[in-house]
Structures are given as structure tokens and as C-alpha cells.
C-alpha positions in Angstrom: -6.3 14.5 -10.3 -7.1 11.3 -8.3 -3.7 9.9 -9.1 -2.0 13.0 -7.7 -4.2 12.9 -4.5 -3.2 9.2 -3.9 0.5 10.1 -4.3 0.2 12.9 -1.8 -1.7 10.6 0.6 1.1 8.0 0.4 3.9 10.5 0.8 2.1 12.0 3.9 2.0 8.6 5.5 5.6 7.8 4.6 6.9 11.1 5.9 5.0 10.7 9.2 6.5 7.2 9.6 10.0 8.6 8.8 9.6 11.3 11.5 8.6 8.6 14.0 11.6 6.5 13.0 9.4 3.7 11.7 10.8 1.4 9.0 9.9 -2.0 7.4 13.5 -2.5 6.1 15.0 -3.8 9.3 16.7 -7.3 9.1 14.3 -10.2 9.4 11.2 -8.0 9.2 8.2 -10.3 8.6 6.3 -7.8 6.4 4.8 -9.3 3.3 2.0 -9.0 0.7 0.2 -11.5 -1.4 -2.2 -11.2 -4.3 -4.9 -13.7 -3.4 -7.0 -13.3 -6.6 -6.8 -11.3 -9.8 -9.5 -10.8 -12.3 -9.2 -8.9 -15.6 -12.4 -6.9 -15.9 -12.0 -5.2 -19.3 -9.4 -5.1 -22.0 -9.1 -2.2 -24.4 -6.5 -1.3 -27.0 -4.5 1.0 -24.6 -6.1 0.2 -21.2 -6.7 -2.9 -19.1 -8.9 -2.9 -15.9 -8.0 -5.4 -13.3 -9.5 -6.2 -9.9 -7.5 -7.9 -7.1 -7.9 -9.2 -3.6 -4.7 -8.6 -1.7 -3.3 -9.4 1.7 -0.9 -6.9 3.3 1.1 -7.4 6.5 3.4 -4.6 7.3 5.3 -4.7 10.6 6.7 -1.3 11.4 9.9 -1.2 13.4 10.6 1.8 15.6 14.3 2.6 15.3 14.1 5.0 18.3 12.6 2.4 20.7 14.3 -0.6 19.1 11.0 -2.6 19.0 8.0 -3.2 16.7 5.7 -0.2 16.9 2.7 -1.1 14.8 1.4 -4.1 12.8 -0.7 -3.3 9.7 -2.7 -6.3 8.6 -5.4 -6.0 5.9 -7.0 -8.0 3.2 -8.5 -5.6 0.7 -9.9 -5.3 -2.8 -8.2 -3.0 -5.3 -8.8 -2.0 -8.8 -6.0 -1.1 -11.2 -6.0 0.7 -14.5 -3.0 -0.3 -16.6 -2.0 1.7 -19.7 0.3 0.8 -22.5 3.5 2.8 -22.5 5.5 1.8 -25.6 5.6 -2.0 -25.3 5.1 -2.1 -21.5 1.9 -2.2 -19.5 2.2 0.1 -16.5 -0.1 0.9 -13.5 -1.7 4.2 -14.3 -4.1 4.3 -11.4 -4.9 2.3 -8.3 -8.4 2.6 -6.9 -8.6 1.1 -3.4 -10.9 1.5 -0.4 -9.6 3.2 2.8 -8.2 0.7 5.3 -10.6 -0.8 7.8 -8.1 -0.2 10.6 -6.1 2.9 11.5 -3.1 3.7 13.5 -4.1 3.9 17.2 -3.6 7.1 19.1 -0.4 6.3 21.1 0.1 8.4 24.1 3.1 8.2 26.4 2.2 7.9 30.1 
């Protein structure tokens, strides 16, 4: 259930950005991410629990205005549940806190 809720949340944000014309795939976009630390918390036969500290910098480009619209910059902690699928470990669930910042209310004057 939680996994499906996260998917819906991510899709909602991506669809909103698409409607606005915001992308991060424009040439020379400085967006990046970095795993600063990783700690394996628990290993079981079919599951592994991992904690990370991650840095995210997403610079959203507005294709309609032809300029950068919003920089998202966060360092956060996330927890991952990995499950074995045949011979591969795959992320089954990501547990993360809500961002400390949010997209500002942008009004046109």
C-alpha cells in the first residue's frame, strides 16, 4: 500500500511539472545527486535494509519561459528495502521524509 502511495505522489509531481513545461533534461542542466553515506542496517535471506544520506540538486528548466524556474536542493536521509528477485537485488520500497522545502507559490504580477 505504501509503495503504491509513493508512486502516485511521484507521478503527481511529474505530471504537474510536465503541465508547467518544467524539465531537467535540457542541455547542460546542472542537476545532480550524490549518495553521501550508506549503511546496511539488516541483512536477511530475501531482504536487505539500507539507510543512506543523499544530496539532491534538481534545477528545473521552464521550456515556456526559456529560463530556470525552480532549484530543488536537499540533503536527506532515506531508507531502502531491497528484495531478491531471481539473482538480482531490487529496491522494493523507499522510505523517506518529506522535503524540508517546497515549491513556492509563484504568482504572475
